[in-house]
N, C-alpha and C positions, 0 to 999 in steps of 0.2 A: 426635594426631589422634583424636579419639573413634573407636569401632567403632559401626557401627550394621547391625541387620539390614537386607537387601536383600529387600523384599517383589517377589512375582512378579505381574504383571498381564498378562490376557489380552484383548485386544478381538477380539470376534467380527465378521468380514467376511463378507459376502454382497452380491449383486446387487441394486441397489437400495437400498444405504445411503446415508446422506449423509455425504458425505466429510469436513465439517468437523468433525462428530462425532468422527469416527475420527482423525483427524489432530491435531485440536484436543488430543484427551485425551493421544494419543500424545506430544505435545510436553510436556503439563503435568506428567506422570508422568515422563517421559524426564528433564526437567531439574531435577526437583525435588532440591535438595541439589547443583546444577550451576551453573544461570545466577547466582543471587544470589553465590553463593561465587566466581564469577570476577569477578564486577563489584566485590567488595569485596578483591581479591587474598587469597582464602581456599582452601584445599585444597577441590576439590569432591569430594564423597562422594555418589554416584548412590544414591539411595534405593529406586529400583524398576528392576526389570528387565522391561521392557516387550515384547510381541510381540503381531502380529496372527496371529490363527488363523482358519481356514476348513476347510469340509469338504475332505478330501484335498489342503489346501495349495493349492487352487486359486486364479488370480489372479479377481479381481472387479472389476465395473465399477460404480461410483457413479453417484447419479442425474445428477451434473453431467459424466459420461462420463469421469471419472478412473478410469484401472484401476491397482488397488492389489495389490501381491502380499502373500501372506501368508508369516510366517515357519515356521509349523508347522502341520500337520493338527490339528484340534481332536479327531479320532480317537485321537491320540498323546498328547494332552496328558493326565497323569495326576494333577496337583496344579498348582492355583492358588491365591494369596490372594485375588486378585480376578478375576472375570469381567465385562466390561463389554459389555454389548449397545446399540450405537449408534441412531442414530435411522432409521428405515425412511423414506426420502426420496421413494420411488414408491407406487404402489398398495398399501394396506396387504394387501388381500385376497392378490392375486397373490403378493405377498412370502411371507407366510405358507404359501400352497399350494406356492412353489418351495422352500421351506426347512424343509421337515417332518422332513427328515433331521438338521436340527439339534437339534430338541428333546429326545432320549434324552440328548444330551450334556450340555446344559444341565442337565438333571436328574441324571444321573450326577456332574457334578461339584459341584452343590449338596448330593447326599447325602454327597460327601466334606467338606462343612464349609467350602466357600470361600464368601466374599461375593459376591453378584451384584449388580449394577445396571445400570439400564436407563435411555437417557435418551428422552424423548419418546415417539415412536410404538414405540420399542425395547420398551416395557411390554407390546403384543402379541404379542411371541414368549414373554416370560417367561410372560404369561396363558396362552398356549396349550399349554405345556410344563405348566401347572398348579401353577407356582411361585407363583402368586398367589392362589389360591383361600384363601378365609378370613383374608386378610391385606389392610392398607390398601395402596393404590397411587395413583399420580397419572401422568398422559399429558399431551397437549395438549389445550388445552379446545377445540380443535375437532374432536377424536375422541371426545369425552365420550359423547355418544348411541350411536355406534358400539361403543364398547368396552363401555358397559353393557349393551348388548344382547347382546353375544358373550360377556359374562362377568359373568352376574349374580352369582357366588360371590366376587366380588371387591370389597373395601369401597372405591370410588373416590372419592378425596377430590380433586375437579378444582381446587379453590381453593387447595389447597397446590402450592408449587414443587417440594419435596423430601418425600419420605415415605420412613419405614423402619420395617420390620416384622420381627422377628427379624434375619435376615442378607441380607434385600433390599431393596436401595433403588430407588426410582423419582425421576426428576426430570422435570419439565413441559415447557415450550417448548424448541424446537429448540435455542438456545444456552444453554440452563439448564445443560449439563453444565460449563460454567466453575464454576457454584455446587456442581453434584455433585461433580466432582474437586477442589476445594478442601475440600470437607467429607470426603471420602475421604482425601485426604492428610493432613489433620489427625487424622483418627482413626487413622492409621496412624504418624505421625511428630510429632504435636503441632502445636499453635497456632503455633509460632514458624517451622517448615517451611512452613507454609501459607500465612502472612503473606509470608515470602520468595517463594514460587512467586507470589502474586498481585501483589508489587511488581515483581518481576522482568517480568511478563506485561504489568503496565500494567491489572490487573484490579481495580476497587474495588467490591466487590458487598457487600451487607448480608446478613449471616446472618440467616434468618427462626428461628420458633421451631421449626422440625422440626429444626435443629441445632444448638439450643443446649446440648446435651450430648454432643458428638462426641466429646470428649476422655474422656468416661466410659463410652462405649459399648464402648470396649475391656474394661471390667469387666464385661461382661455375659457375655462368650462363654462362660461355665460352662453356661449353660442351665437351672440350677435353679429352678424356677418360683417357689417361696417365696421364695428371694433376689429374684428379678428384680420380683416383686410388690412386695415392700418397697422394692425401689430406685427402681421408678417411682412409689411413693406419695411417696417421699421428694422425686423432681424435680418432681412435680405440687404439693407442698404447702412448699416449702423455705421460705417466707416465714412458715409457721405455727410455734408454739412446739411443735417435736418433741421427745420422749423416747424413749427405745429400749423402755420398757415397753409403751408405746401401740403402737409397732411390732413388738413380737414378739406382742401379741394380734392384730394381724393376719392373722398366719398360725399362730396358735394353739399357739405354742410358749413356752417360758420365755425371759427375758432373757439368762438364761446361754447357753442353747442357741443364741439368733439371736447373741450376740456371736461364740460360736464357730464357726456356720458362716458369719458374714459374714468372719470371719477365714481362713477354710479355703478359701473360692471367689471372694472378693474381694481378700483379701490387706490388708485393713485393717476396723476396726471401724466399727459403724453410726454412732457419732457422727463418726468421721472422714469416712464417706461424706457426711453432711450437711452438714459443712463444706467438702467438696469441692465438691458441688453449689452450694453458696452461692456461694462464690467465683467458679466458672465464670460463674453469672449475672452476680455483679459484674462479671466482665470484661466481658460483652455490653453491660450499660446504660454503662459506661465508654466503650466504643468508639464507642456509638451515640447518647449523650445528652448533653446539658448538665444535669449534676446534680451537687448537693452530696456531701460525704462522709456528712454526717448523714443526706439523704435516701437515699443509696446503703446504707448500713447498715440503715436502718428497712425498706427494700424487700426486703432478703434476710434479714430475721429477727433483727436485732439492733439492741437499744435504748442498748448502750455501744459509742460509736463509737472509743474507744481501742482496745477489745479487737478489733472488727472489722478495726481498721487494721493491728493486730500478727497478726491470723490472715492477712489479706490477704496481707501481706508474706511470710509465711513459706511461704504457698502458691505465690506468684506472683515472687517475688524481687523485687519493686518495690513502693513503697506505692502507695495507689490513684491519689495525685495523679501520680506518677511514670509509671504505668501509662496514665492518661488522657492525659498529655502524648505519650507513646510512641506510643499506639494508636488515639486518638481520629480518627474521619472526620469532616472538616468541611465536607463537602457530600455530596448525594445525585445519582444519576442519575435 
């Protein structure tokens, strides 16, 4: 059985939280690498160690009157890979007032480099901690006016289901935690594990444009602004005729320097990153559309269908046709 690193997820609990956003996320992360494997008579390998944290490890009452126990005190939490803020189910203003003591710990853990994600109105806690200043974010559409009034320094994208800015993620409506959890599972464990979790939990959701590059986001953890600028340019212009010389000009370095820096920080050359982005986009198109292989190649920047098909199989392990049969979604909700 292959060895997998186990990632730590801490879900923040507080009075007035929406219970389903906590227990649902707890189940999805806890059973990643477990449920699908059991259904298919494979050895399970739990991919995430999940705990609920609260101030002083106190139990807390959710808005449906369900009382949940915390596994550890957030004060004692020194490190985590992901900190998840659930939906505020009750009064936003009262919940923020009652949980001011949480905010320094959100900041502390963020400064230690963990990813932080909020669901729905949980974004109010992130914003109150200052973690969304000058970042894009989203929340439930019903809270748009209140959020914009309280936090004018946040770039609110209320039309987006999921936003990502640096290492901070936000999801919109209450049940959007399904989408958020799947996106984060894919970020850490890859597409196959995320698909397994979706199938095991009978969740059929279409990934939208905010999560088009979740597999590649792991390659941005270096936080080198020049390289990130080139990566984001590639992601925004993957269908164009890109070349390394022009990319180097974007950040005022030589082609040789860009190649060297990409190899240092991303562990691949710029041309390999372009190929990876194009293949990832091709996968999304195959999953969500009826499209010919020629159309697919053209939409991701290739004129030669044979060369594209060869590249796709090298990256995905399947031909485009095989991938479409395996992953195409035949219906919408």
